[in-house]
BAMAR-67509 format. One line per 10 residues: number of its first residue (from 1); their letters; for each residue x, y, z of C-alpha. Coordinates in nm, 3 decimals, always signed. Example, Ala and Ser with C-alpha at 12.3 -4.5 7.8 and 13.67 -1.06 7.14 Angstrom:
2
1) AS) +1.230/-0.450/+0.780; +1.367/-0.106/+0.714
//
This chain:
384
1) MAQALRLAER) +7.220/-6.639/-3.542; +7.067/-6.678/-3.197; +7.415/-6.748/-3.063; +7.550/-6.442/-3.246; +7.279/-6.228/-3.087; +7.370/-6.358/-2.742; +7.731/-6.266/-2.810; +7.629/-5.921/-2.932; +7.445/-5.865/-2.606; +7.778/-5.888/-2.424
11) GLFTAQPNPR) +7.858/-5.546/-2.568; +7.541/-5.396/-2.421; +7.735/-5.188/-2.167; +8.063/-5.126/-2.350; +8.025/-5.098/-2.729; +7.861/-4.756/-2.747; +7.848/-4.540/-2.946; +7.902/-4.831/-3.184; +7.629/-5.091/-3.231; +7.637/-5.418/-3.038
21) VGCVIAHAGD) +7.735/-5.689/-3.285; +7.802/-6.062/-3.265; +7.941/-6.306/-3.521; +7.946/-6.687/-3.540; +8.132/-6.881/-3.811; +8.009/-7.233/-3.891; +8.166/-7.495/-4.117; +8.006/-7.829/-4.196; +7.764/-7.793/-3.907; +8.029/-7.703/-3.649
31) VVGAGWHQRA) +8.092/-7.363/-3.492; +8.458/-7.284/-3.566; +8.473/-6.919/-3.456; +8.276/-6.666/-3.256; +8.323/-6.308/-3.143; +8.154/-5.986/-3.037; +8.234/-5.617/-3.058; +8.360/-5.516/-2.718; +8.445/-5.147/-2.741; +8.459/-4.863/-2.995
41) GEPHAEVFAL) +8.801/-4.840/-3.155; +8.874/-5.208/-3.097; +8.824/-5.501/-3.342; +8.474/-5.576/-3.458; +8.291/-5.903/-3.398; +8.389/-6.051/-3.735; +8.759/-6.004/-3.664; +8.743/-6.191/-3.333; +8.544/-6.473/-3.497; +8.789/-6.500/-3.789
51) REAGERARGA) +9.086/-6.510/-3.553; +8.931/-6.803/-3.372; +8.832/-6.983/-3.691; +9.168/-6.948/-3.866; +9.191/-7.156/-4.184; +8.861/-7.323/-4.100; +8.686/-7.003/-4.212; +8.756/-7.087/-4.578; +8.434/-7.208/-4.736; +8.238/-7.147/-4.414
61) TAYVTLEPCA) +7.926/-6.945/-4.332; +7.937/-6.636/-4.112; +7.628/-6.535/-3.914; +7.652/-6.164/-3.831; +7.392/-5.960/-3.644; +7.466/-5.640/-3.842; +7.591/-5.575/-4.193; +7.973/-5.588/-4.201; +8.130/-5.246/-4.242; +8.288/-5.148/-4.574
71) HHGRTPPCAD) +8.479/-4.836/-4.476; +8.797/-4.748/-4.291; +8.707/-4.598/-3.956; +8.913/-4.669/-3.648; +8.936/-5.028/-3.776; +8.964/-5.175/-4.130; +8.653/-5.291/-4.320; +8.509/-5.619/-4.191; +8.370/-5.701/-4.535; +8.727/-5.714/-4.667
81) ALIAAGMARV) +8.832/-5.942/-4.380; +8.551/-6.187/-4.460; +8.645/-6.184/-4.829; +9.013/-6.242/-4.753; +8.924/-6.535/-4.527; +8.748/-6.711/-4.815; +8.398/-6.716/-4.671; +8.140/-6.892/-4.890; +7.827/-6.742/-4.736; +7.735/-6.458/-4.501
91) VIASEDPFPQ) +7.398/-6.442/-4.324; +7.315/-6.097/-4.188; +7.038/-6.022/-3.940; +6.999/-5.652/-4.017; +7.130/-5.407/-4.271; +7.332/-5.116/-4.129; +7.176/-4.774/-4.202; +7.496/-4.588/-4.111; +7.572/-4.374/-4.421; +7.925/-4.510/-4.466
101) VNGRGIDRLR) +7.791/-4.868/-4.470; +7.422/-4.877/-4.577; +7.440/-5.164/-4.824; +7.802/-5.117/-4.925; +7.916/-5.409/-4.711; +7.659/-5.638/-4.870; +7.748/-5.517/-5.220; +8.119/-5.573/-5.160; +8.062/-5.927/-5.036; +7.842/-6.017/-5.332
111) AAGIMVETGL) +8.089/-5.863/-5.576; +8.348/-6.101/-5.436; +8.124/-6.398/-5.514; +8.004/-6.459/-5.158; +7.641/-6.564/-5.111; +7.469/-6.308/-4.887; +7.134/-6.348/-4.712; +6.967/-6.086/-4.492; +6.676/-6.061/-4.251; +6.725/-6.361/-4.022
121) QREAARELNI) +6.610/-6.237/-3.677; +6.622/-5.879/-3.802; +6.385/-5.744/-3.536; +6.589/-5.895/-3.252; +6.905/-5.736/-3.394; +6.736/-5.399/-3.425; +6.597/-5.419/-3.072; +6.944/-5.487/-2.935; +7.063/-5.168/-3.105; +6.747/-4.965/-3.072
131) GFFSRVERHR) +6.936/-4.649/-2.978; +7.186/-4.679/-3.263; +6.907/-4.721/-3.519; +6.718/-4.429/-3.365; +7.022/-4.200/-3.387; +7.106/-4.293/-3.746; +6.755/-4.315/-3.891; +6.566/-4.051/-3.686; +6.862/-3.828/-3.599; +6.780/-3.839/-3.230
141) PFVRVKLAMS) +6.854/-4.082/-2.946; +6.610/-4.340/-2.816; +6.450/-4.175/-2.512; +6.373/-4.390/-2.209; +6.195/-4.222/-1.918; +6.246/-4.378/-1.575; +5.984/-4.313/-1.308; +5.892/-4.473/-0.976; +5.547/-4.444/-0.822; +5.314/-4.575/-0.556
151) LDGRTALANG) +5.004/-4.775/-0.644; +4.804/-4.452/-0.642; +5.034/-4.294/-0.901; +5.237/-4.069/-0.670; +5.611/-4.006/-0.687; +5.678/-3.812/-0.367; +5.508/-3.669/-0.061; +5.369/-3.317/-0.079; +5.687/-3.187/+0.089; +5.903/-3.349/-0.182
161) TSKWITGEAA) +6.025/-3.652/+0.015; +6.070/-3.947/-0.221; +6.345/-4.166/-0.068; +6.271/-4.440/-0.104; +5.952/-4.539/-0.286; +6.104/-4.859/-0.421; +6.330/-5.117/-0.258; +6.695/-5.198/-0.303; +6.647/-5.457/-0.578; +6.453/-5.213/-0.797
171) RADVQRWRAR) +6.709/-4.939/-0.740; +6.990/-5.176/-0.837; +6.804/-5.251/-1.160; +6.796/-4.878/-1.238; +7.177/-4.873/-1.217; +7.197/-5.134/-1.491; +6.973/-4.929/-1.720; +7.195/-4.631/-1.649; +7.503/-4.837/-1.737; +7.370/-4.919/-2.086
181) SSAILTGSGT) +7.276/-4.556/-2.156; +7.484/-4.301/-2.341; +7.345/-4.020/-2.129; +7.132/-3.956/-1.821; +6.916/-3.647/-1.854; +6.745/-3.439/-1.588; +6.625/-3.084/-1.528; +6.740/-2.810/-1.295; +6.424/-2.854/-1.087; +6.529/-3.208/-0.996
191) VLADDPRLTV) +6.883/-3.088/-0.920; +6.747/-2.821/-0.686; +6.503/-3.058/-0.515; +6.707/-3.378/-0.488; +7.073/-3.297/-0.567; +7.115/-3.629/-0.755; +7.452/-3.772/-0.855; +7.329/-3.934/-1.179; +7.621/-4.177/-1.182; +7.628/-4.553/-1.227
201) RLTNGPLSPR) +7.680/-4.703/-0.884; +7.749/-5.073/-0.878; +7.935/-5.266/-0.607; +8.228/-5.048/-0.514; +8.111/-4.701/-0.602; +8.062/-4.502/-0.922; +8.228/-4.561/-1.255; +8.526/-4.352/-1.354; +8.474/-4.104/-1.640; +8.669/-4.330/-1.879
211) GEGWGEGNLR) +8.564/-4.667/-1.748; +8.896/-4.725/-1.575; +9.000/-4.827/-1.229; +8.769/-5.120/-1.169; +8.907/-5.418/-0.983; +8.814/-5.781/-1.030; +8.459/-5.855/-0.920; +8.340/-5.495/-0.902; +8.068/-5.540/-1.163; +7.900/-5.854/-1.050
221) SQEPPSCPSP) +7.723/-5.816/-0.719; +7.422/-5.584/-0.725; +7.234/-5.789/-0.983; +6.903/-5.926/-0.858; +6.856/-6.290/-0.960; +6.566/-6.190/-1.184; +6.760/-5.914/-1.359; +6.816/-5.993/-1.728; +7.139/-5.947/-1.925; +7.397/-5.970/-1.646
231) IPEGARGRIA) +7.703/-5.753/-1.697; +7.950/-6.000/-1.850; +8.298/-6.083/-1.729; +8.449/-5.907/-2.032; +8.287/-5.579/-1.934; +8.486/-5.536/-1.616; +8.682/-5.214/-1.622; +8.535/-5.115/-1.959; +8.208/-4.936/-1.878; +8.245/-4.561/-1.920
241) APLRVILDRG) +8.028/-4.330/-1.710; +7.726/-4.202/-1.907; +7.717/-3.834/-1.991; +7.516/-3.635/-1.735; +7.292/-3.386/-1.916; +7.130/-3.105/-1.716; +6.860/-2.888/-1.873; +6.893/-2.556/-1.694; +6.736/-2.274/-1.893; +6.838/-1.999/-1.652
251) LRTPAGSHVL) +7.155/-2.151/-1.499; +6.990/-2.218/-1.163; +7.212/-2.514/-1.068; +7.376/-2.407/-0.741; +7.742/-2.436/-0.651; +7.815/-2.756/-0.463; +7.560/-2.964/-0.658; +7.671/-3.322/-0.717; +7.626/-3.284/-1.091; +7.899/-3.017/-1.093
261) DGEAPTLLLH) +8.156/-3.229/-0.911; +8.342/-3.367/-1.213; +8.273/-3.726/-1.105; +8.132/-3.800/-1.450; +8.135/-3.611/-1.782; +7.861/-3.349/-1.760; +7.690/-3.126/-2.015; +7.481/-2.834/-1.889; +7.238/-2.701/-2.150; +7.092/-2.353/-2.111
271) AADPVVADDR) +6.938/-2.068/-2.308; +7.141/-1.776/-2.435; +7.269/-1.566/-2.147; +7.530/-1.296/-2.081; +7.740/-1.511/-1.844; +8.089/-1.557/-1.986; +8.248/-1.746/-1.699; +8.126/-1.887/-1.371; +8.331/-2.081/-1.119; +8.031/-2.307/-1.053
281) FAQVERAIVP) +8.075/-2.469/-1.393; +8.451/-2.515/-1.397; +8.424/-2.895/-1.421; +8.135/-2.922/-1.668; +8.078/-2.844/-2.031; +7.813/-2.591/-2.127; +7.614/-2.541/-2.447; +7.334/-2.310/-2.557; +7.012/-2.444/-2.708; +6.702/-2.245/-2.805
291) AHGDGLDLHA) +6.449/-2.166/-2.536; +6.092/-2.287/-2.569; +5.833/-2.148/-2.331; +5.959/-2.184/-1.975; +6.212/-2.446/-2.074; +6.436/-2.548/-2.361; +6.355/-2.676/-2.708; +6.351/-3.051/-2.643; +6.384/-3.138/-3.012; +6.700/-2.927/-3.026
301) VLALLAGRSC) +6.830/-3.095/-2.712; +6.792/-3.442/-2.863; +6.943/-3.332/-3.195; +7.245/-3.201/-3.006; +7.283/-3.530/-2.819; +7.254/-3.728/-3.142; +7.535/-3.514/-3.279; +7.742/-3.628/-2.982; +7.676/-3.995/-3.074; +7.432/-4.059/-2.790
311) NEVQVEAGPV) +7.227/-4.369/-2.870; +7.010/-4.423/-2.561; +6.916/-4.142/-2.322; +6.768/-4.224/-1.984; +6.555/-3.946/-1.839; +6.540/-3.924/-1.460; +6.348/-3.607/-1.394; +6.038/-3.463/-1.236; +5.678/-3.453/-1.362; +5.722/-3.127/-1.555
321) LCGALFAAGL) +6.013/-3.232/-1.779; +5.887/-3.589/-1.818; +5.541/-3.459/-1.902; +5.685/-3.217/-2.157; +5.871/-3.502/-2.329; +5.548/-3.703/-2.348; +5.352/-3.405/-2.476; +5.615/-3.346/-2.746; +5.598/-3.708/-2.859; +5.961/-3.768/-2.771
331) VDELLLYVAP) +5.927/-4.059/-2.527; +6.011/-4.395/-2.683; +5.990/-4.607/-2.369; +5.868/-4.573/-2.012; +6.054/-4.764/-1.743; +5.802/-4.757/-1.459; +5.871/-4.900/-1.113; +5.558/-4.956/-0.906; +5.580/-5.001/-0.529; +5.297/-5.163/-0.328
341) LLLGDSARAL) +5.221/-4.859/-0.114; +4.987/-4.559/-0.107; +5.089/-4.196/-0.063; +4.753/-4.019/-0.072; +4.588/-3.740/-0.269; +4.821/-3.463/-0.153; +5.134/-3.643/-0.276; +5.297/-3.540/-0.602; +5.166/-3.669/-0.935; +5.360/-3.884/-1.180
351) LHLPTLTGMA) +5.342/-3.649/-1.479; +5.224/-3.301/-1.567; +5.034/-3.343/-1.895; +4.798/-3.115/-2.086; +4.431/-3.141/-1.991; +4.243/-3.372/-2.225; +3.896/-3.286/-2.347; +3.818/-3.631/-2.488; +3.931/-3.990/-2.450; +4.044/-4.000/-2.812
361) ARWRLQIIEQ) +4.341/-3.780/-2.716; +4.463/-4.006/-2.438; +4.818/-4.136/-2.434; +4.805/-4.511/-2.500; +5.092/-4.734/-2.392; +5.169/-5.099/-2.455; +5.331/-5.315/-2.187; +5.621/-5.498/-2.350; +5.769/-5.647/-2.033; +5.690/-5.680/-1.664
371) RQFGGDWRLR) +5.924/-5.812/-1.396; +5.930/-5.825/-1.019; +6.225/-5.692/-0.818; +6.190/-5.766/-0.452; +5.848/-5.635/-0.352; +5.824/-5.396/-0.648; +5.724/-5.433/-1.011; +5.896/-5.289/-1.315; +5.688/-5.224/-1.625; +5.841/-5.143/-1.963
381) LRPI) +5.592/-4.961/-2.180; +5.606/-4.801/-2.523; +5.365/-4.551/-2.674; +5.125/-4.699/-2.926
//
């Protein structure tokens, strides 16, 4: 199962919106087949493993990181393929909560006389697909907020200058987190202040909107030695650009902004307005969501993105939007880069949060990982 999980991780950057799944087939103590789900619409992990195993799959055990599907989607049911191959036993790390599966794969295997066991390394399998489980079970994506700060908790000088707080290695790591995300979300304030591109920039420039046009070797270079989960060889040319999502209540995004350039698929969310057409937005999609105070209803925003099959959303925004997400209880993970420098009291704060009247109301976070990138540190934290 550990080998199956490592295989599943190879789909970290390419399988979405599908879950990342690996499969290993063992017979008499020997691995006879292995595979992983590479891209939505293409064969699932079990199919690749069965192809490799051939006749040796009969009477064997399959170790699968997620319950085999039992429905016809873009590919036939994997449960049927395992039954047809004559498997004797199937060990599943995690059940699949997707409504069209949700136990049906397990039931079909057992009805065919196959021994089925579940739960082996379940938590590891769920962690690998944390966004998929969030979307299916909570009906919203997993929200990861990325911030960079100085040791004194500042993100920019008083005049707004923020390039660069962190070094090249830390910034390259951010690109990898972008690459595994379904969407990158920001607010109009950040667009006005920084004019970000919000694209995945690896060796030779940004990704194409459909993950095409990458030559050999383009995905391998900007990976710091300490960076986990290197983009695998099989991912070359297959990483689609994440959806850029701009929260712009009053349509303030100016013409000429990078996020309007069509370089990546872009969704601009705004409140109801009388504008029917605007040349500024010719290359982006627009949608209306309810307003909430001075901004937009963040719960409605995430529900909309879940409806578009977004699993993981990376937020790269200013202190107001990031603070609002924290205050609404919508932040699942904080990706915090800390640079060994000081910016002083007049520099801009990390987050705008409501004033607390007692320590009992404080936001408590748990550090789940810490790594060094060049001279900077990256902390991964989750709310307790």
